[in-house]
C-alpha positions in Angstrom: -14.1 -0.7 -30.0 -10.7 0.6 -28.2 -7.6 1.3 -30.9 -3.8 -0.2 -30.5 -3.3 1.3 -28.1 -5.4 1.3 -25.4 -5.2 -1.9 -25.6 -2.0 -2.5 -25.6 -1.5 0.0 -22.2 -4.6 -1.5 -21.0 -2.7 -4.7 -21.8 0.3 -3.8 -20.1 -0.7 -2.1 -16.9 -2.6 -5.3 -16.0 0.6 -7.5 -16.3 -0.8 -9.6 -18.8 1.6 -9.4 -22.2 5.0 -10.0 -21.3 7.6 -7.4 -21.2 11.3 -6.8 -20.6 10.4 -4.4 -18.0 7.9 -6.4 -15.7 7.5 -9.8 -14.3 6.9 -12.5 -17.8 4.5 -14.1 -17.5 5.9 -17.8 -18.1 4.9 -19.5 -20.7 1.5 -17.1 -21.6 1.3 -15.7 -25.4 -0.8 -12.3 -26.4 -3.8 -12.9 -27.7 -5.4 -10.1 -30.0 -7.3 -8.6 -27.1 -4.6 -7.7 -24.8 -5.2 -10.9 -23.0 -3.0 -13.9 -21.6 -3.1 -17.3 -21.9 -1.7 -20.0 -20.1 -2.4 -22.6 -17.4 -4.4 -21.4 -14.1 -4.4 -23.0 -10.9 -6.9 -23.3 -7.8 -6.0 -22.6 -4.7 -8.8 -23.2 -1.7 -9.0 -25.0 1.8 -6.0 -24.9 3.0 -5.8 -21.1 2.7 -9.4 -20.3 3.9 -9.7 -17.9 5.9 -5.8 -16.7 5.5 -4.6 -13.3 4.7 -4.2 -12.1 1.3 -2.8 -9.7 0.4 -5.2 -6.8 -0.5 -5.7 -7.6 3.5 -9.3 -9.7 2.8 -9.4 -12.9 4.3 -9.7 -15.4 1.4 -13.1 -17.0 1.6 -12.4 -20.9 -1.4 -15.8 -20.1 -2.4 -16.1 -16.3 -3.4 -15.3 -15.6 -7.0 -11.7 -14.1 -6.5 -8.2 -14.7 -7.8 -4.5 -14.0 -7.5 -2.6 -12.9 -10.0 1.1 -11.0 -9.7 0.4 -7.9 -11.3 -3.2 -7.0 -11.9 -3.9 -4.3 -9.8 -5.7 -5.0 -6.5 -9.1 -5.0 -6.9 -9.1 -5.2 -10.4 -11.7 -7.6 -12.1 -10.2 -10.2 -15.1 -12.6 -12.5 -17.3 -11.5 -16.2 -17.0 -12.3 -18.1 -19.6 -11.5 -22.1 -19.5 -10.6 -23.2 -23.3 -10.6 -26.7 -22.5 -14.7 -26.6 -22.2 -15.5 -22.7 -22.7 -16.7 -21.5 -19.4 -16.4 -18.6 -18.5 -15.9 -16.5 -15.0 -15.3 -13.1 -14.1 -13.0 -12.5 -10.9 -11.9 -10.4 -7.9 -7.8 -9.8 -7.9 -7.3 -9.8 -4.8 -4.2 -11.6 -3.9 -0.6 -12.3 -5.1 1.1 -15.3 -7.1 1.0 -18.0 -8.3 4.2 -18.4 -7.4 4.8 -21.6 -9.7 6.9 -21.2 -12.8 4.2 -22.1 -15.9 0.9 -20.4 -14.2 -0.7 -17.2 -14.7 -3.4 -17.6 -12.7 -4.7 -18.6 -9.6 -8.5 -18.7 -9.3 -10.4 -19.2 -5.8 -11.9 -23.1 -5.7 -15.0 -21.7 -6.2 -14.1 -20.0 -9.3 -12.8 -23.4 -10.4 -15.7 -25.3 -9.7 -17.4 -22.5 -12.2 -14.8 -23.3 -14.8 -15.3 -27.0 -14.0 -11.4 -28.1 -13.3 -11.2 -28.7 -9.4 -10.5 -32.6 -10.6 -7.9 -32.1 -13.1 -6.2 -28.8 -10.5 -4.5 -27.0 -13.9 -6.8 -25.9 -16.8 -5.5 -23.5 -20.1 -7.6 -20.5 -19.7 -7.6 -17.3 -21.2 -7.9 -13.7 -19.0 -8.8 -10.4 -20.4 -9.4 -7.6 -18.7 -13.0 -7.5 -17.8 -15.0 -4.6 -19.0 -17.3 -2.3 -16.5 -20.5 -4.5 -16.9 -19.2 -7.7 -16.1 
C-alpha cells in the first residue's frame, strides 16, 4: 500500500484534489485513496466522430472520458455511487467545462455505469491500477 506522500502526489498529478495551485474541482471532496467524489455527465452522439484533445476522433461507444487535468492517455476508475457499478476509462479529452462536474464520460461508459437515463450521477474517481 502506498504511503501518504505517494497517494497525495498521485492525486495532485491527476488533478483529483482541489488545490490552490491548479484548477479546483468544483464541489469535489477528497477521498481516502486520493481520488475525488463529484458529479459525472456524459457526451455522445453530438460529438461522435469529432476531434478530442488527444487528437483522436471521439467514439461515443468507447470507454473514454474528458477530465480537466488528468494526463491524456491515463486510466481512471469511475464508480457510480448510486448503484455501485465501476468502469475504467481512458482520458482522451479535456472537460467538463460545466461548474460542479468533475468528469464527462463517453456514452458507452455511461451505459456501463447505468446513468444514461438520468444524464448525471454522483461518482468517485480514482487512478486505475496498472492491472485494470
